[in-house]
C-alpha positions as CSV (number, residue, x, y, z in Angstrom):
1,M,0.0,0.0,0.0
2,V,1.3,3.5,-0.9
3,P,1.6,5.6,2.2
4,S,-0.7,8.6,2.3
5,R,0.9,12.0,1.8
6,P,1.0,14.2,4.8
7,K,-1.6,17.0,4.9
8,L,-1.5,20.6,6.1
9,Q,-3.5,19.6,9.1
10,D,-0.8,17.1,10.1
11,V,1.8,19.8,9.9
12,A,-0.3,22.2,12.0
13,D,-1.0,19.5,14.6
14,L,2.7,18.7,14.9
15,A,3.7,22.3,15.2
16,G,0.9,23.1,17.6
17,V,-0.7,25.9,15.5
18,S,-3.9,26.4,13.6
19,I,-4.2,25.3,10.0
20,G,-4.4,28.9,8.9
21,T,-1.2,29.8,10.7
22,A,0.5,26.8,9.2
23,S,-0.5,27.9,5.8
24,Q,0.7,31.5,6.3
25,A,4.0,30.2,7.7
26,L,4.7,27.9,4.8
27,N,3.9,30.7,2.4
28,N,6.2,33.1,4.1
29,K,3.5,35.6,5.2
30,A,4.8,38.6,7.1
31,S,2.1,38.2,9.8
32,V,3.7,35.0,11.2
33,L,6.3,35.3,14.0
34,P,9.8,34.0,13.0
35,E,9.8,31.4,15.8
36,T,6.4,30.1,14.7
37,R,7.4,29.9,11.1
38,E,10.5,28.0,12.1
39,R,8.5,25.5,14.1
40,V,6.1,25.0,11.2
41,L,8.9,24.5,8.7
42,Q,10.6,21.9,11.0
43,A,7.3,20.0,11.3
44,A,6.8,20.0,7.6
45,Q,10.4,18.8,7.1
46,E,10.0,16.0,9.7
47,L,6.7,14.8,8.0
48,G,8.1,15.0,4.5
49,Y,5.5,17.6,3.6
50,E,6.0,19.2,0.1
51,L,6.5,22.9,0.6
52,P,4.8,25.4,-1.8
53,A,7.1,27.1,-4.3
54,R,8.3,30.5,-3.2
55,T,7.1,33.4,-5.3
56,T,7.0,37.1,-4.8
57,T,4.0,39.3,-5.5
58,P,4.5,41.4,-8.6
59,E,4.8,45.1,-8.0
60,H,3.1,46.2,-11.2
61,A,-0.5,47.1,-11.9
62,I,-2.9,44.3,-12.5
63,S,-3.7,43.9,-16.2
64,T,-5.6,40.7,-16.2
65,L,-8.1,39.7,-13.5
66,G,-9.2,36.1,-12.9
67,V,-12.6,35.4,-11.3
68,L,-13.6,32.0,-9.9
69,V,-17.4,31.7,-9.4
70,K,-18.9,28.8,-7.4
71,I,-21.3,26.5,-9.1
72,H,-23.3,23.7,-7.3
73,P,-23.7,20.2,-8.7
74,G,-26.7,19.9,-11.0
75,Q,-27.1,23.7,-11.3
76,N,-28.8,24.2,-14.6
77,I,-27.6,27.7,-15.3
78,P,-24.0,28.7,-16.2
79,I,-23.8,31.1,-13.3
80,D,-26.0,31.9,-10.2
81,P,-27.9,35.2,-10.7
82,F,-26.4,36.6,-7.5
83,Y,-22.9,36.0,-8.6
84,G,-23.8,37.0,-12.1
85,A,-24.5,40.5,-10.7
86,V,-21.3,40.4,-8.7
87,L,-19.4,39.5,-11.8
88,S,-21.1,42.3,-13.7
89,G,-20.0,44.8,-11.1
90,A,-16.4,43.5,-11.3
91,E,-16.5,43.7,-15.1
92,Q,-17.7,47.3,-15.1
93,E,-14.9,48.3,-12.7
94,C,-12.4,46.4,-14.9
95,K,-13.6,48.4,-18.0
96,R,-13.1,51.6,-16.1
97,R,-9.5,50.7,-15.3
98,N,-8.7,49.0,-18.6
99,I,-8.2,45.6,-17.0
100,S,-9.0,42.4,-18.8
101,L,-11.3,39.9,-17.1
102,M,-11.4,36.1,-17.3
103,Y,-13.7,33.9,-15.3
104,A,-14.5,30.2,-14.8
105,S,-17.0,28.2,-12.8
106,M,-15.7,26.4,-9.7
107,P,-17.7,23.3,-8.6
108,V,-18.6,23.2,-4.9
109,D,-20.6,20.8,-2.8
110,E,-23.8,21.6,-0.9
111,L,-21.9,23.5,1.8
112,S,-19.9,25.5,-0.8
113,N,-16.7,23.6,-0.2
114,V,-14.5,23.5,-3.4
115,I,-14.7,20.2,-5.2
116,E,-12.2,20.9,-8.0
117,W,-10.3,23.8,-9.4
118,P,-10.9,24.9,-13.0
119,P,-8.1,25.0,-15.6
120,L,-8.1,28.8,-15.4
121,V,-6.0,28.6,-12.2
122,N,-3.0,27.5,-14.3
123,D,-3.2,30.5,-16.6
124,Q,0.0,32.5,-16.2
125,Q,-1.5,35.6,-17.7
126,V,-3.7,36.3,-14.6
127,D,-2.3,38.9,-12.2
128,G,-4.8,38.6,-9.4
129,W,-8.0,36.8,-8.4
130,L,-11.5,37.2,-7.1
131,I,-13.1,34.1,-5.6
132,L,-16.9,34.3,-5.4
133,G,-19.0,32.3,-3.0
134,A,-16.8,29.4,-2.0
135,F,-16.2,28.2,1.6
136,L,-12.5,27.3,1.7
137,Q,-12.5,25.4,4.9
138,D,-10.2,22.6,3.7
139,A,-8.5,24.3,0.8
140,V,-6.6,27.2,2.3
141,L,-3.1,26.0,1.5
142,E,-4.1,24.5,-1.8
143,L,-5.5,27.9,-2.7
144,E,-2.2,29.6,-2.1
145,Q,-0.3,26.9,-3.9
146,R,-2.4,27.2,-7.0
147,L,-3.1,30.9,-7.0
148,R,0.1,32.7,-6.2
149,Q,-1.1,36.1,-7.2
150,P,-3.1,38.5,-4.9
151,I,-6.5,37.1,-3.9
152,I,-9.7,38.8,-2.7
153,L,-12.6,36.7,-1.3
154,V,-16.0,38.1,-2.3
155,D,-19.0,36.5,-0.4
156,A,-16.5,33.8,0.3
157,Y,-14.9,32.5,3.5
158,A,-11.6,30.9,4.6
159,P,-11.1,30.2,8.3
160,D,-8.0,31.8,9.8
161,S,-7.2,33.2,6.4
162,N,-4.8,36.0,5.5
163,Y,-7.0,37.5,2.8
164,D,-9.1,40.6,2.3
165,I,-12.8,39.6,2.4
166,I,-15.9,41.4,1.2
167,V,-19.1,40.0,2.7
168,T,-22.7,41.0,3.6
169,D,-24.0,41.8,7.0
170,N,-26.2,38.7,6.9
171,V,-27.1,38.7,10.6
172,T,-28.5,42.2,10.6
173,G,-30.2,41.7,7.3
174,A,-32.0,38.6,8.5
175,Y,-32.8,40.2,11.9
176,N,-34.4,43.2,10.2
177,A,-36.4,41.0,7.9
178,V,-37.8,38.9,10.7
179,T,-38.4,42.0,12.9
180,Y,-40.4,43.5,10.0
181,L,-42.7,40.4,10.1
182,I,-43.0,40.6,13.8
183,D,-43.9,44.3,13.6
184,R,-46.8,43.3,11.3
185,G,-48.3,41.0,13.8
186,H,-46.7,37.7,12.9
187,R,-45.6,35.5,15.8
188,N,-45.4,32.1,14.2
189,I,-42.6,32.5,11.7
190,G,-40.9,29.7,9.8
191,L,-37.3,29.5,8.4
192,I,-36.4,27.6,5.2
193,G,-33.1,27.3,3.4
194,S,-30.5,26.7,6.2
195,T,-28.8,23.9,8.1
196,P,-26.7,24.1,11.3
197,D,-23.6,23.2,9.4
198,G,-24.3,25.3,6.3
199,S,-21.9,27.8,4.8
200,P,-21.1,30.8,7.0
201,S,-23.4,33.2,5.2
202,V,-26.4,30.9,5.7
203,R,-25.5,30.2,9.3
204,E,-25.5,34.0,9.9
205,R,-28.9,34.4,8.4
206,R,-30.2,31.6,10.6
207,Q,-28.6,33.4,13.5
208,G,-30.3,36.7,12.6
209,Y,-33.7,34.9,12.5
210,L,-33.2,33.4,16.0
211,K,-31.9,36.7,17.4
212,A,-35.0,38.5,16.2
213,L,-37.3,36.0,17.8
214,A,-35.4,36.0,21.1
215,E,-35.3,39.8,21.3
216,H,-39.0,40.0,20.7
217,G,-39.9,37.4,23.3
218,I,-40.9,34.7,20.9
219,E,-39.9,31.3,22.2
220,Q,-41.2,29.1,19.4
221,A,-39.0,28.8,16.3
222,F,-40.2,26.9,13.2
223,I,-37.2,25.7,11.3
224,E,-37.1,23.1,8.6
225,D,-33.5,22.4,7.5
226,S,-32.8,22.4,3.8
227,P,-30.0,23.5,1.4
228,L,-30.3,26.7,-0.5
229,H,-30.7,24.9,-3.9
230,G,-32.5,22.0,-5.4
231,P,-35.7,20.0,-5.0
232,D,-35.1,19.5,-1.2
233,V,-36.2,23.1,-0.6
234,Y,-39.6,22.4,-2.0
235,T,-39.9,19.3,0.0
236,A,-38.8,21.0,3.2
237,A,-41.3,23.8,2.7
238,Q,-44.2,21.3,2.3
239,T,-43.0,19.4,5.4
240,L,-43.0,22.7,7.4
241,F,-46.5,23.7,6.2
242,N,-47.9,20.2,7.1
243,R,-46.3,19.9,10.5
244,A,-46.9,23.6,11.6
245,P,-50.2,24.8,10.0
246,E,-50.2,27.7,12.6
247,I,-47.3,29.4,10.7
248,T,-48.4,32.8,9.2
249,A,-45.0,33.9,7.7
250,I,-41.8,32.4,6.4
251,F,-38.3,33.9,6.2
252,A,-36.4,32.3,3.3
253,C,-32.6,32.4,3.3
254,N,-32.5,33.6,-0.3
255,D,-34.9,34.5,-3.1
256,D,-34.5,31.1,-4.8
257,V,-35.7,29.5,-1.6
258,A,-38.6,32.0,-1.3
259,I,-39.8,31.1,-4.8
260,A,-39.6,27.4,-4.0
261,V,-41.7,28.1,-0.9
262,M,-44.2,29.9,-3.0
263,R,-44.6,26.9,-5.3
264,A,-44.8,24.5,-2.3
265,G,-47.5,26.5,-0.7
266,H,-49.4,26.9,-4.0
267,D,-49.5,23.2,-4.5
268,L,-51.0,22.8,-1.0
269,G,-53.7,25.4,-1.8
270,L,-51.9,28.2,0.1
271,R,-51.6,31.7,-1.3
272,V,-49.1,34.6,-0.6
273,P,-49.8,36.8,1.3
274,D,-53.4,35.8,2.1
275,D,-52.5,32.5,3.8
276,F,-48.9,33.1,4.6
277,S,-46.5,36.0,4.3
278,L,-43.0,35.6,2.8
279,V,-39.7,37.5,2.8
280,G,-36.6,36.5,0.8
281,F,-33.0,37.6,0.8
282,D,-30.6,39.1,-1.9
283,D,-33.3,41.0,-3.9
284,L,-32.6,39.3,-7.2
285,T,-34.2,40.7,-10.3
286,L,-36.7,37.9,-10.2
287,A,-38.0,39.0,-6.8
288,S,-39.9,41.9,-8.4
289,E,-41.2,39.8,-11.3
290,V,-42.9,37.0,-9.4
291,I,-46.6,37.3,-8.5
292,P,-47.0,38.7,-5.9
293,P,-43.8,40.7,-6.0
294,L,-41.5,39.4,-3.2
295,T,-40.4,41.5,-0.2
296,S,-36.7,40.9,0.1
297,V,-33.4,42.0,1.7
298,F,-31.4,44.0,-0.8
299,V,-27.7,43.1,-1.2
300,D,-25.7,45.4,-3.4
301,Q,-24.1,42.6,-5.5
302,M,-22.6,44.9,-8.2
303,L,-20.9,47.0,-5.5
304,M,-19.4,43.8,-4.1
305,G,-17.8,43.0,-7.4
306,A,-16.5,46.6,-7.9
307,L,-15.1,46.6,-4.4
308,G,-13.4,43.3,-5.1
309,V,-11.5,44.8,-8.0
310,R,-10.5,47.9,-6.1
311,Q,-9.3,45.9,-3.1
312,L,-7.3,43.7,-5.4
313,L,-5.5,46.7,-6.9
314,D,-4.8,48.0,-3.5
315,R,-3.5,44.6,-2.3
316,S,-1.3,44.3,-5.3
317,E,0.3,47.7,-4.5
318,H,0.6,46.9,-0.8
319,P,1.1,43.2,-0.4
320,D,2.2,43.4,3.3
321,R,-0.8,45.5,4.4
322,V,-2.8,43.9,7.3
323,P,-5.8,42.1,5.7
324,F,-9.2,43.3,6.6
325,T,-12.9,42.6,6.0
326,I,-15.5,44.9,4.4
327,T,-19.0,44.2,5.5
328,L,-21.7,45.6,3.4
329,G,-25.0,46.7,4.9
330,T,-28.5,45.7,3.6
331,R,-31.9,47.2,3.4
332,L,-35.4,45.7,3.2
333,I,-37.3,46.2,-0.1
334,E,-41.0,46.1,0.7
335,R,-43.3,44.7,-2.0
336,Q,-46.6,42.7,-1.8
337,S,-45.7,39.4,-0.2
338,V,-46.3,40.4,3.4
339,R,-49.7,40.9,5.0
340,T,-50.3,42.8,8.2
341,L,-52.2,40.7,10.8
342,T,-55.0,42.3,12.9
343,N,-55.9,41.2,16.4
344,S,-58.8,39.3,15.0
345,S,-56.7,37.3,12.5
């Protein structure tokens, strides 16, 4: 039997550091203390771990930008509408700055973990990268080995990472959406489109839902776990309607989920908003086109893309600057999918 190759986690465990610190040490990041780096290098050498090639960040302006966009298995469209808007924002910013843009789909699993890297990662013309939507829990070092140019994570997450990140204030957005329902008389509010071990953004929306209930003295939560995509959302919604007919409103973790909830309710003879109110998240174009138009939490997706390009240029010019996270606020867009309950309802 061929012995298994040592992994980054093995190096981190032997050196007594986190996997993120091990990654930074092996890639010669300035944020790691010299003694820590030496301990990690010794652990890697002892285990026979293959060290990443040493490269230096180019100090010239970025001329070609690479964008990796997550795509779920079975997704029947080339790019998710949310990330399509983010990509559009990045493209417009690139045009303003005379930067070429190349993009590729990056397959992920249900929790947004990277399954495989597209061939674009080997393109030597790319000077910097935006990664959209992925959860890089187990791929931090592999990311740095494959993409040696500056990297910005947009609506993407990497534990203990050393990257600039642009994300949405999901907790507050979800909190405000559920509070909006409570203020309109709803007390039995369901949640669809999340799991306890889901991607960070989904867990944050679930947290905002629970926070709103708790702060308004509502003890009963109606949660039916489901992913954000696929037929399981429809099934989860019907399950929730059948087991909790007292529900008068549902908060959906994104607009795709909300539309699946609409279909599930319709097939059970339930109408929005007469029989149940509904709020989505992201405010995709489709939210204003469905009947009735969907109340949703607006996320400025195009701004996320533009900021990604700007931060990438700044990171290229200042490679040793301390990394930071930009958190974009949200706002609720009121349409016709929420009914105000009266005392007699």
